[in-house]
N, C-alpha and C positions, 0 to 999 in steps of 0.2 A: 483760225484761218490766216491771220496776219503773220503768226509765228512761222507757219509753213512757208509762206512767201519769203519772209526774212531769211529763213534757213536756206531755202533754195538759192537765194541771192548770195549768201555766204559760201555755199558750196561752189557756186560759179566763180567766186573770187579766189577760190583755192583754200579756204579755211578747212583744215583737216578735222577739227572738232565738230563742224557743222553736220557732217555725215552721221556722226554718232547721235546728234540731237534730233535728226529728222526721223529716224526709225520709230522711236516711241510715239511721236505725234501722228504718224500715218499708219502704224502697224495695224491697229484695230480695224481701220477702214479697209486697208488692203486685205486683211484676213477675211472680212465679211464678203468682199468681192470674190476672193478666191474660193471661199466656201460655197458661195452661190454657184459659181462656175463648176466646181467639182461635184456638186450635187446632181448635175446633169450629165456627168460622165458615165460610161458603162460600169456595171459592177465589176469588181476585181481590179479596179484601177490601182496601179502601184504608186502613182504620184498623189501625195496628200496635199491638202490646201496649205498647210504650214510650209511644206517644201516649195510649193508654187510661189507663195509670198516671198520666201527667202531668196529663191533663185531670181525672181523678178526684181526684187530690191537690189540684189547684188549687181545685176545687169544694169540697172538704172544708175547706180552710183559709180560704176566702173566707167561709164561713158563720159569721159572728161569733156568732150566737145559738145555735149548736149546742154542746151540752155532751156530752162523752164521759166516761162514768163509768169506763171501763176499756179495756184493749187490745181486748177482744172487741167492745165497743160501737163502737170506732173501725173495726174491720174489717167490722163489720156495715154501718156507714155507707159504707165504701168499696165494699162489694158493691152497695149500693143506688145509689151514684154511677155505678159501672160499668154497672149495668143501665140506668140512665137514659140514659147516653151511647150505649149500643148500640141502645136503642129509638129515640132521636132519629136516629141514623144510619140505622136501618131505615126510619123514616118518610121521611127525605129521599130515600133511594134509591127507595122505593116511589112517591113523588110524582113523581120525575123519570122513572122508567122506565115507569110505568103510568098516567101522566096523573092520578094522584090518585084514580082510581076504585077502589072497594073490592070485592074478591071474596074471599069466605071459602072456605078450603080446610080440609078436615078435618085436625086436628092429630094426629099420631102420639103416643101416650102416651110413647114413648121420649124425648121432649124433656126430660122431668124428670131424665133421667140423662145422656143424651148428645145435646145439641141440634145434631147434625151436619146439614149441608145443609138448614137450615130457611129457606125463603123468607121475605122480609120480611113478607108479608101473614100468614103463619102466626105469626110472632113478635109481630106487632101484636095478633092475636086472642088469643094466649096472654097478652100483657101486660094486655089488657082484663079477661080472666077473673081474672088474678092480682090486679088492683086490687080486683075484687069480693070475692075471697077475703080480702084484707087487711081489708076492711070487716067481714067476719064473724069472722075469726080471724087476728089479727096474727102469732102465733107460727108457724102453718102457712105463712103467706105469707112470713115472714122465712126460714123453713127452705127453702122452694123457691128464694128469691132466693140464699141462700148456696150451695145445691147447684148451681143452674143457672148463675147469673151470676158467681159467684165461684169455682166449680169445687171447692168444699170437699168433703171426704169426710163421711160421716155422723158419724164420730167428732169431726171438727173442728167441724162445725155444732153438735153436741150440746154441746161445750165452750163455744162462743160463746153459745149460747142458754141454757145452764145447765139442760139437760134430759138425760135418759138416752138412750143409743143405742137402746134399745127404743122409747122415746117417739118418737125420730126416725123409726124405721122405720114405726111406727104412723101418725104424722102425715103422713109422706111418701106412704104408701099412700092415706090419706084425701084428701090434697091432689090427688094424681094423678087419682083417680076424680072428685072434685068439679070439677076444672078441665076434664077431658074432657067431663063432662056439661054444664057451663056453655058450653063452646065449641060443642058439638053443638046445644044449645038456641038459642044465638045464630045458628048457621047456619040452623036451621029457621025462625027469626023473620025472617031476611033475605029 
């Protein structure tokens, strides 16, 4: 744990060798997170867990202005990078398969725990609502991202966010209800 924080500090200081040292230390953990997430994707997914880890890692180390205060902050950034990659992938698939036309479909609340068999248009509606939630409450938004896109347990998310497990449960219940209402509201506006 201390090695990861030390290397993150070295990267921040501009040490070019530090980036090479970081990957072996975090690769296995990132691979587990990516595998967990990819196991919930639709069959026939062209993006593999290894590719997701590599792309997320490249994005993280390319962002020179990003500062990571701790191991937890790094993994939070990794979850966000994986989320963005999966959203971009869903957008590409949607525009190719459906001619880019948008059709909203009601989102099942279970996406917050097990996002299995979620069509790209549902994932896009979920992402839009999640961005709105981030504008209102960053912690709840980060919690959802860690649980859904990184596949972390409530205990792991609590540790990374520095909140209690009880707060995780409370915030997740609130976020689930808020996101479902927001998606339904957008559906009725469409």
